[in-house]
Backbone bond lengths (Angstrom), bond angles and torsions (degrees), N, CA, C in turn:
res aa  C-N    CA-C-N  psi(-1)  N-CA   C-N-CA  omega(-1)  CA-C   N-CA-C  phi
1 M - - - 1.503 - - 1.538 111.96 -
2 S 1.281 114.39 135.85 1.469 117.25 178.22 1.516 106.62 -153.26
3 L 1.347 117.24 58.94 1.404 119.39 176.00 1.536 108.55 -120.31
4 S 1.362 117.12 -163.20 1.536 117.15 -175.34 1.546 112.30 -97.10
5 S 1.325 116.05 -37.70 1.498 117.52 -174.67 1.531 111.89 -166.28
6 L 1.240 117.39 168.91 1.552 121.90 174.11 1.503 108.82 -61.38
7 N 1.310 119.85 -42.00 1.436 125.08 -176.64 1.528 116.28 -64.08
8 K 1.245 110.72 -21.88 1.531 115.33 176.93 1.639 112.22 -88.48
9 L 1.128 116.26 -5.12 1.523 121.10 177.11 1.540 109.06 -72.70
10 P 1.324 119.63 146.82 1.433 121.69 173.64 1.521 111.07 -73.35
11 T 1.345 116.80 170.27 1.468 122.44 169.66 1.503 104.70 -112.59
12 S 1.364 111.03 172.21 1.500 118.92 -172.42 1.552 109.38 -160.77
13 N 1.371 112.22 148.91 1.511 117.11 176.67 1.572 110.08 -94.07
14 D 1.331 116.19 3.33 1.496 117.03 176.16 1.501 108.75 -103.95
15 P 1.493 112.30 106.50 1.422 122.02 -172.69 1.500 113.07 -64.50
16 R 1.318 120.24 -15.59 1.470 121.75 176.49 1.540 112.28 -89.71
17 Q 1.281 117.17 -6.31 1.536 118.44 -177.54 1.577 110.60 -71.28
18 I 1.276 114.51 136.75 1.488 117.33 178.12 1.528 105.22 -101.57
19 L 1.351 120.36 121.01 1.343 129.61 -175.81 1.514 112.79 -76.08
20 A 1.368 108.87 -36.25 1.529 121.75 -176.11 1.519 109.50 -165.47
21 H 1.321 117.24 151.61 1.433 121.95 -179.14 1.470 112.70 -153.09
22 C 1.441 114.67 136.59 1.363 124.40 172.98 1.506 111.80 -123.47
23 P 1.358 116.77 121.19 1.451 115.42 -174.35 1.579 110.68 -78.30
24 A 1.382 114.16 169.60 1.382 121.95 -167.03 1.611 104.32 -67.76
25 V 1.313 122.71 -28.90 1.425 125.26 -179.69 1.501 113.29 -56.53
26 V 1.351 116.38 -27.11 1.468 118.86 -177.29 1.616 110.44 -91.31
27 A 1.348 114.71 -54.60 1.469 121.03 -174.65 1.488 117.79 -90.75
28 G 1.396 112.64 -19.99 1.451 121.14 -175.34 1.514 109.66 104.19
29 L 1.276 119.33 -29.64 1.584 125.71 179.13 1.495 104.05 -136.52
30 P 1.297 116.29 145.13 1.463 124.58 -176.99 1.631 105.09 -67.61
31 V 1.231 115.43 129.93 1.544 121.13 -179.04 1.528 106.43 -126.04
32 S 1.332 115.75 130.37 1.509 121.23 177.75 1.482 110.37 -132.18
33 V 1.280 119.94 156.34 1.392 123.19 171.90 1.507 109.30 -119.05
34 L 1.394 119.97 117.23 1.425 123.34 -177.23 1.518 112.03 -116.70
35 P 1.317 115.34 158.64 1.419 117.85 179.35 1.500 114.89 -75.48
36 I 1.340 114.26 152.99 1.498 120.10 164.38 1.509 103.17 -106.61
37 P 1.203 120.84 117.07 1.519 121.42 -170.20 1.559 108.63 -79.30
38 A 1.347 110.23 147.24 1.508 114.56 170.90 1.569 108.48 -74.78
39 S 1.333 115.82 -34.01 1.431 123.46 167.07 1.464 110.73 -151.64
40 G 1.313 114.19 119.47 1.426 121.57 -178.29 1.525 117.73 -161.54
41 E 1.222 116.84 166.03 1.509 123.34 -170.64 1.417 106.38 -152.56
42 V 1.408 115.95 144.83 1.425 122.05 178.12 1.639 106.66 -151.60
43 F 1.378 114.04 142.33 1.448 115.74 179.60 1.554 110.69 -115.70
44 D 1.313 118.08 157.09 1.454 125.85 -178.88 1.546 106.77 46.67
45 D 1.343 114.55 59.99 1.463 121.93 174.25 1.626 110.96 -82.25
46 H 1.353 116.35 96.89 1.444 122.68 -173.20 1.572 108.98 -99.02
47 H 1.236 116.61 136.69 1.432 122.53 177.03 1.611 109.25 -120.79
48 E 1.383 109.37 100.70 1.435 114.65 -175.28 1.468 121.40 -67.98
49 T 1.292 118.07 -32.22 1.368 125.69 178.89 1.476 112.33 -117.71
50 T 1.378 116.74 163.59 1.442 124.89 172.93 1.500 107.32 -58.45
51 R 1.279 119.37 137.92 1.447 120.17 178.79 1.635 114.29 -163.72
52 I 1.250 112.16 162.78 1.484 115.09 173.33 1.526 111.09 -130.31
53 F 1.370 113.66 152.17 1.476 119.98 178.30 1.554 103.41 -119.69
54 V 1.372 114.59 137.55 1.469 119.72 176.97 1.549 104.33 -125.35
55 A 1.291 114.85 122.60 1.477 120.11 178.90 1.553 107.14 -76.66
56 Q 1.386 113.82 126.62 1.514 118.86 178.91 1.537 105.93 -94.35
57 Q 1.277 113.42 -38.32 1.519 119.28 -173.91 1.604 105.26 -153.12
58 G 1.276 111.90 153.07 1.491 116.74 176.55 1.511 112.65 116.57
59 K 1.205 117.94 155.05 1.459 123.73 -171.04 1.432 110.43 -158.59
60 G 1.319 122.40 131.20 1.422 127.17 179.19 1.559 117.09 171.82
61 V 1.431 111.35 -154.12 1.359 118.62 179.73 1.644 108.99 -125.89
62 R 1.276 114.67 143.00 1.470 121.75 177.77 1.551 111.67 -125.13
63 W 1.323 115.10 147.95 1.446 122.23 175.77 1.421 106.98 -125.00
64 Y 1.352 116.47 123.75 1.562 124.42 -175.76 1.415 105.21 -117.02
65 Q 1.362 125.38 111.63 1.455 128.73 172.33 1.553 109.21 -92.47
66 H 1.337 115.58 123.49 1.384 123.65 176.14 1.529 109.96 -131.54
67 G 1.323 112.90 105.44 1.440 116.49 -169.24 1.549 109.01 66.17
68 S 1.383 111.88 -132.78 1.409 117.33 -178.92 1.563 113.57 -88.32
69 R 1.345 113.47 -3.07 1.447 118.66 -175.79 1.622 109.72 -100.93
70 T 1.325 108.31 138.42 1.571 114.85 172.07 1.503 113.57 -122.93
71 D 1.274 113.12 126.33 1.502 119.41 -177.17 1.546 107.77 -102.77
72 T 1.340 111.79 129.45 1.546 116.37 175.56 1.536 105.86 -100.94
73 L 1.321 112.46 124.58 1.433 120.79 -174.09 1.494 113.47 -130.41
74 N 1.238 118.03 156.72 1.561 121.25 173.65 1.615 110.72 -97.80
75 T 1.255 114.56 166.56 1.480 123.18 173.45 1.559 106.06 -128.98
76 A 1.294 112.02 133.60 1.511 114.06 175.14 1.545 109.94 -151.13
77 P 1.265 117.91 154.27 1.507 118.41 -177.54 1.516 111.73 -52.49
78 R 1.313 116.76 140.00 1.444 124.86 179.56 1.526 112.57 71.26
79 M 1.260 121.57 2.50 1.456 123.21 176.03 1.495 111.07 -70.77
80 I 1.249 120.83 143.21 1.505 126.29 -178.27 1.441 114.59 -107.89
81 E 1.324 122.00 137.82 1.517 123.04 167.33 1.595 102.11 -116.54
82 I 1.259 109.19 130.96 1.540 119.00 174.39 1.538 110.26 -108.41
83 Y 1.313 116.96 121.94 1.514 117.40 -178.52 1.610 110.48 -120.98
84 E 1.195 114.07 128.24 1.467 123.36 174.98 1.455 111.44 -67.07
85 Q 1.309 117.76 160.81 1.528 120.31 176.97 1.435 110.03 -67.01
86 G 1.318 116.13 133.38 1.525 124.10 178.31 1.420 118.95 82.62
87 L 1.329 117.89 6.78 1.434 121.19 173.64 1.474 114.47 -63.84
88 T 1.445 116.15 132.10 1.345 123.48 176.11 1.516 114.17 -127.00
89 F 1.335 117.74 129.63 1.429 123.96 176.76 1.664 103.30 -103.64
90 H 1.327 114.42 122.36 1.455 115.03 -177.30 1.552 109.65 -74.64
91 R 1.317 114.79 -25.20 1.519 114.79 176.04 1.549 104.92 -151.17
92 A 1.355 119.53 135.06 1.498 118.92 173.89 1.596 103.16 -133.92
93 R 1.351 112.56 141.90 1.432 117.00 -179.66 1.591 111.31 -143.16
94 W 1.250 115.43 143.25 1.500 122.66 -173.58 1.489 110.20 -122.55
95 E 1.392 117.43 144.88 1.405 124.16 171.96 1.488 108.61 -145.31
96 G 1.329 122.32 126.47 1.477 123.36 176.95 1.431 115.20 158.25
97 T 1.325 121.47 -140.93 1.381 124.97 179.59 1.563 110.11 -101.63
98 A 1.360 117.54 129.86 1.399 124.27 -171.16 1.602 109.47 -62.13
99 G 1.238 115.96 148.67 1.472 121.29 -178.14 1.464 111.06 -160.74
100 R 1.455 114.83 -159.89 1.353 120.34 177.13 1.514 106.91 -142.27
101 C 1.436 110.39 157.57 1.516 115.67 175.64 1.583 104.40 -136.81
102 V 1.408 110.45 158.06 1.418 117.23 174.76 1.477 113.07 -106.95
103 L 1.284 114.31 132.61 1.552 117.43 -174.51 1.618 102.82 -114.43
104 V 1.402 111.42 132.15 1.371 118.35 174.98 1.601 102.38 -127.20
105 E 1.370 113.25 126.48 1.505 121.66 172.70 1.498 115.44 -99.55
106 F 1.251 112.24 150.50 1.454 121.45 -172.70 1.522 111.02 -125.99
107 G 1.281 118.41 59.23 1.505 123.25 171.36 1.384 108.40 -59.17
108 D 1.446 115.40 154.06 1.377 122.83 -173.35 1.637 112.11 -68.52
109 R 1.338 113.42 -37.21 1.526 115.43 178.07 1.491 113.14 -66.71
110 D 1.447 116.37 -37.98 1.454 114.06 175.09 1.439 117.01 -72.79
111 V 1.392 118.83 -28.49 1.465 121.86 175.67 1.473 107.83 -69.34
112 Q 1.239 121.47 -38.75 1.418 123.89 -178.32 1.521 113.46 -70.74
113 A 1.375 113.92 -36.45 1.455 120.23 176.97 1.508 110.43 -69.17
114 M 1.306 119.88 -41.42 1.432 128.33 -176.67 1.513 111.25 -65.23
115 T 1.419 117.41 -31.07 1.490 125.51 -174.52 1.465 112.33 -111.00
116 H 1.388 115.95 7.51 1.454 122.75 178.19 1.616 107.81 50.75
117 G 1.390 111.18 42.17 1.415 116.93 169.11 1.451 113.19 84.99
118 Q 1.385 118.35 -6.76 1.408 116.57 179.05 1.584 117.40 -70.18
119 M 1.386 114.31 -23.16 1.400 124.41 170.85 1.503 109.43 -115.38
120 R 1.285 117.65 122.39 1.545 118.93 177.51 1.394 115.31 -86.11
121 T 1.296 118.95 -28.65 1.466 123.42 -179.46 1.487 107.73 -161.48
122 L 1.390 115.19 156.12 1.517 122.62 175.76 1.432 103.78 -112.23
123 K 1.327 121.39 108.59 1.530 128.57 175.29 1.385 106.39 -103.57
124 L 1.401 110.50 116.82 1.425 119.60 172.46 1.569 112.20 -124.09
125 Q 1.249 115.83 153.29 1.528 120.94 -176.92 1.597 98.47 -100.13
126 T 1.350 108.41 150.13 1.424 117.61 179.47 1.530 112.73 -69.50
127 R 1.376 112.24 123.64 1.511 119.51 177.12 1.590 110.52 -131.61
128 H 1.355 116.20 140.94 1.426 119.76 178.00 1.447 110.50 -115.27
129 E 1.335 114.42 154.78 1.475 125.76 177.63 1.507 113.33 49.91
130 V 1.280 112.87 55.30 1.455 120.99 179.66 1.486 109.75 -95.14
131 F 1.351 121.77 138.90 1.379 128.50 175.63 1.485 105.73 -119.13
132 D 1.311 113.38 112.71 1.576 120.37 176.01 1.488 105.30 -141.36
133 E 1.268 119.80 105.76 1.491 126.08 -176.90 1.473 111.45 -57.46
134 R 1.253 120.86 -43.63 1.504 119.34 179.98 1.500 113.40 -71.47
135 V 1.290 121.02 -33.67 1.463 119.01 172.44 1.553 112.63 -70.69
136 S 1.157 118.59 -43.69 1.507 122.53 178.78 1.540 114.85 -59.14
137 R 1.461 108.82 -46.41 1.514 116.96 -179.88 1.497 109.14 -64.74
138 L 1.302 119.89 -51.03 1.486 122.22 177.29 1.506 112.16 -53.79
139 T 1.341 118.70 -48.29 1.461 122.29 -176.82 1.559 109.24 -64.12
140 L 1.255 120.25 -44.00 1.499 120.43 -175.15 1.550 106.77 -71.11
141 E 1.332 114.29 -38.30 1.603 113.77 178.59 1.470 109.70 -64.58
142 I 1.332 120.34 -36.27 1.429 118.99 177.93 1.460 115.44 -60.93
143 A 1.402 111.52 -44.92 1.555 116.78 172.97 1.480 114.42 -59.76
144 E 1.319 114.95 -39.52 1.596 117.71 -176.48 1.531 106.51 -66.94
145 E 1.355 117.56 -40.83 1.451 121.07 -175.20 1.614 108.28 -65.80
146 T 1.246 114.12 -41.73 1.424 116.41 -178.89 1.492 114.51 -73.20
147 L 1.248 114.52 -32.23 1.512 123.25 176.97 1.552 108.51 -60.34
148 R 1.386 112.21 -46.02 1.470 121.23 -171.37 1.528 111.32 -82.28
149 G 1.395 116.99 5.61 1.341 110.56 -179.61 1.486 121.14 87.43
150 L 1.416 115.11 12.75 1.459 124.17 -179.16 1.502 111.08 64.61
151 P 1.335 119.96 56.71 1.496 122.62 -178.58 1.534 116.35 -59.34
152 N 1.383 115.23 -28.49 1.387 125.45 174.55 1.469 116.86 -94.68
153 G 1.324 114.87 7.12 1.445 122.27 175.84 1.546 113.98 87.94
154 K 1.349 111.53 158.97 1.479 121.75 -176.19 1.559 110.06 -62.47
155 L 1.245 119.96 -36.81 1.540 124.77 -178.03 1.494 105.32 -59.95
156 Y 1.329 117.13 -45.13 1.504 121.67 -172.07 1.479 110.24 -62.07
157 V 1.369 116.08 -47.78 1.439 116.60 -169.87 1.628 107.10 -75.14
158 Q 1.272 111.84 -29.74 1.470 115.66 174.05 1.571 114.94 -63.69
159 G 1.283 110.16 -39.11 1.467 117.65 177.60 1.636 108.94 -65.61
160 L 1.267 115.93 -35.43 1.545 117.14 171.95 1.481 114.32 -63.30
161 C 1.360 111.27 -43.89 1.420 112.48 173.00 1.564 121.54 -58.53
162 V 1.377 109.69 -36.68 1.449 113.95 176.86 1.496 110.27 -70.04
163 A 1.333 117.61 -35.17 1.467 122.28 179.15 1.632 109.76 -68.82
164 L 1.284 114.38 -31.07 1.374 120.02 175.13 1.577 112.37 -68.64
165 L 1.256 114.74 -44.22 1.458 125.69 -178.54 1.618 102.73 -59.53
166 G 1.297 116.52 -55.68 1.433 121.78 -174.48 1.465 113.58 -62.87
167 T 1.350 121.06 -32.31 1.479 125.03 -179.71 1.508 105.69 -75.58
168 L 1.292 120.35 -40.22 1.459 120.82 -178.98 1.493 112.93 -69.54
169 E 1.336 115.05 -42.79 1.543 118.37 171.75 1.421 113.68 -60.47
170 N 1.396 123.36 -41.87 1.308 126.06 -175.60 1.593 112.15 -73.00
171 R 1.313 120.22 -37.26 1.396 123.61 -174.79 1.678 112.88 -99.77
172 Y 1.237 112.39 -25.23 1.561 111.08 -176.86 1.448 119.36 -129.55
173 G 1.351 114.77 -4.01 1.359 124.13 -177.24 1.611 114.15 -65.14
174 S 1.309 113.97 165.26 1.468 119.06 -175.41 1.604 103.30 -67.70
175 G 1.386 111.41 133.51 1.450 120.46 -174.71 1.505 113.00 92.76
176 R 1.362 112.60 -7.83 1.481 117.63 179.45 1.481 112.07 -110.45
177 Q 1.377 122.02 14.81 1.357 122.89 -173.05 1.483 116.80 -59.05
178 A 1.363 117.36 -33.32 1.465 126.61 178.76 1.535 109.68 -62.47
179 H 1.408 112.81 -42.97 1.496 118.98 -176.31 1.592 103.47 -71.29
180 A 1.215 119.41 -43.40 1.489 119.11 -171.43 1.519 106.54 -68.75
181 Q 1.373 119.42 -38.06 1.421 118.25 177.79 1.545 112.68 -64.69
182 T 1.317 120.15 -35.16 1.378 124.86 172.20 1.473 113.99 -58.49
183 A 1.408 112.33 -45.48 1.442 121.05 -177.07 1.615 110.21 -63.00
184 T 1.253 118.91 -33.57 1.486 125.42 -174.56 1.480 117.39 -110.84
185 R 1.357 118.32 5.32 1.409 115.20 -168.13 1.459 113.26 -88.84
186 T 1.378 122.67 -8.08 1.415 126.00 171.62 1.492 114.70 -124.54
187 L 1.324 115.38 164.88 1.530 122.76 -178.75 1.523 103.96 -66.85
188 G 1.371 120.13 146.13 1.356 125.89 -179.72 1.606 107.11 -81.80
189 T 1.371 117.63 164.44 1.363 122.07 -176.22 1.561 113.80 -59.22
190 V 1.148 118.74 -41.37 1.594 121.37 175.59 1.427 108.40 -64.78
191 Q 1.337 125.17 -46.88 1.445 126.18 173.25 1.364 115.46 -54.65
192 Q 1.410 121.51 -41.02 1.421 122.86 -179.97 1.478 106.48 -66.60
193 R 1.403 120.79 -45.91 1.488 118.45 -175.13 1.499 107.53 -65.43
194 R 1.282 123.56 -40.67 1.565 124.29 -176.88 1.521 107.02 -63.18
195 L 1.373 119.41 -40.36 1.363 121.29 178.22 1.501 120.67 -67.70
196 S 1.390 111.92 -35.80 1.439 119.19 171.42 1.407 113.40 -63.84
197 D 1.330 116.63 -40.18 1.431 122.56 179.71 1.487 113.94 -64.35
198 L 1.367 113.76 -42.39 1.479 122.05 176.71 1.543 112.50 -63.26
199 I 1.369 117.85 -48.53 1.390 120.01 -179.91 1.533 110.80 -56.90
200 H 1.358 117.91 -48.94 1.505 122.24 178.69 1.455 114.01 -60.83
201 Q 1.256 116.85 -35.91 1.508 120.92 -179.38 1.398 111.73 -71.25
202 Q 1.469 119.21 -30.84 1.485 121.22 -176.91 1.464 113.45 -102.25
203 L 1.409 116.30 10.56 1.471 117.99 172.91 1.571 110.60 -47.17
204 G 1.349 116.32 135.68 1.479 119.88 -178.87 1.472 115.52 89.11
205 S 1.360 116.81 -5.59 1.413 122.15 177.08 1.508 109.81 -126.48
206 K 1.249 119.29 154.76 1.545 125.01 -174.93 1.515 108.41 -75.34
207 L 1.335 122.12 111.99 1.435 127.94 -173.29 1.565 104.48 -100.38
208 S 1.288 120.23 115.26 1.527 118.15 -177.52 1.543 109.75 -86.07
209 L 1.261 113.54 162.67 1.437 124.88 179.31 1.609 109.00 -62.09
210 D 1.322 110.76 -43.06 1.503 116.69 177.10 1.484 111.15 -58.55
211 R 1.265 119.41 -44.40 1.495 127.05 -174.82 1.661 107.54 -59.34
212 M 1.431 109.05 -47.36 1.498 115.37 -172.44 1.514 107.33 -69.73
213 A 1.380 117.63 -38.89 1.491 118.01 178.78 1.554 113.24 -65.91
214 Q 1.435 110.89 -37.20 1.440 111.64 178.28 1.489 113.91 -62.21
215 E 1.258 117.79 -37.29 1.458 126.38 178.63 1.569 113.26 -54.09
216 V 1.268 112.49 -33.35 1.588 115.31 -177.45 1.426 108.06 -110.29
217 G 1.310 122.21 9.71 1.496 125.55 173.05 1.587 113.07 69.83
218 L 1.332 115.60 38.77 1.552 118.85 176.89 1.546 110.75 -127.14
219 S 1.273 111.99 162.76 1.454 115.57 177.46 1.519 105.98 -77.31
220 P 1.281 122.36 159.64 1.489 125.85 -176.76 1.532 110.17 -60.48
221 Q 1.321 118.40 -37.01 1.360 125.64 -173.90 1.584 107.92 -70.60
222 H 1.334 115.58 -51.50 1.425 122.01 -179.70 1.549 109.67 -64.02
223 F 1.378 116.10 -41.56 1.478 119.80 179.29 1.489 110.92 -60.93
224 S 1.208 118.55 -44.82 1.510 121.79 -177.77 1.562 110.85 -56.28
225 R 1.275 112.23 -47.85 1.453 118.45 179.34 1.497 114.67 -62.45
226 L 1.359 117.48 -41.06 1.408 120.33 -178.64 1.544 110.91 -78.03
227 F 1.334 117.30 -34.08 1.383 116.91 172.95 1.478 116.02 -59.36
228 K 1.412 116.79 -48.99 1.446 117.05 177.13 1.454 115.84 -59.75
229 A 1.377 116.05 -34.46 1.512 120.17 -177.16 1.520 107.47 -74.13
230 T 1.391 116.68 -26.82 1.559 118.40 176.90 1.487 111.54 -78.55
231 Y 1.305 119.68 -44.26 1.467 122.53 -167.34 1.446 116.15 -113.87
232 G 1.478 115.68 -4.37 1.435 115.92 177.39 1.578 114.30 73.41
233 T 1.303 118.28 11.77 1.389 121.27 177.77 1.519 109.96 -151.97
234 T 1.312 116.54 177.74 1.524 118.97 179.99 1.514 107.97 -91.59
235 P 1.371 114.12 158.63 1.500 114.91 174.49 1.470 114.80 -59.60
236 T 1.322 117.76 -34.15 1.487 122.51 -178.95 1.523 110.36 -63.80
237 N 1.355 113.84 -39.51 1.476 112.97 -179.80 1.578 113.55 -73.80
238 T 1.266 108.96 -31.71 1.455 115.94 176.67 1.518 110.38 -59.76
239 C 1.343 117.45 -53.20 1.483 124.07 175.72 1.538 113.38 -50.14
240 K 1.402 113.74 -48.71 1.412 118.30 -176.25 1.633 111.86 -59.82
241 R 1.416 110.06 -43.95 1.500 115.53 174.40 1.417 114.26 -59.05
242 S 1.365 118.79 -38.63 1.410 120.89 176.05 1.507 115.01 -61.34
243 E 1.296 112.66 -43.92 1.472 124.35 179.42 1.541 109.33 -58.02
244 L 1.383 114.84 -51.11 1.414 117.14 179.78 1.510 118.02 -64.12
245 T 1.390 113.45 -31.83 1.406 119.43 177.50 1.609 106.80 -68.65
246 L 1.361 119.74 -39.34 1.340 124.44 178.99 1.551 108.38 -63.13
247 R 1.189 122.07 -47.42 1.537 125.67 177.88 1.478 112.26 -62.17
248 W 1.301 119.57 -39.46 1.423 123.81 176.15 1.550 112.85 -56.33
249 R 1.445 105.67 -48.95 1.537 110.12 -173.81 1.484 108.93 -69.17
250 H 1.282 120.13 -20.79 1.502 121.84 179.27 1.526 114.58 -98.29
């Protein structure tokens, strides 16, 4: 990579196109920038190594078919996808606003080299629609550093990669499932604030589950689970209570 920033890269509707790439010999881990299509489709999408994707820009809906199961998911800036080694989607489709995402791969040799053998492998379980500010910030900073030609030096970007490795192992690695679930089982502070503003703005009108989920960048199914875990009730009941409060005040 030898460009100025992520925002200067083009977008594309070809999901397999690589917009930029930095090999492990430079940063310590392979880093690539891929498009988030406005409209695109790919078949037999195989992921050989453990990896993460962090959306830098782009918003929309994705459909991932894995065997007989199809998951409907949202895409939003700074949203993270965690893929376990060997994951394959038989079909993947995107619709929305074009953008970019950063891919970081965690092959065993690179992990061992980065940690001087202290970590043999990074084992992660597949997770969708993850929001983790530390992981997204580290990943996007690694991409920016490599795009700009390592302005802070090779040691700095390698330090970021080690920090990313440690964070992922601590929060999402094998044996850390309970911690990971705790970290992602509720809506974040920003999401709660945006949702509260939306509900109060839309008082008096019918607010759908899809609209609320879209506001915080989640699929309706995932949003419903996190909403109930956060507030102890359903989105529908919350909207009804807000309506009753408005009528009582008037």
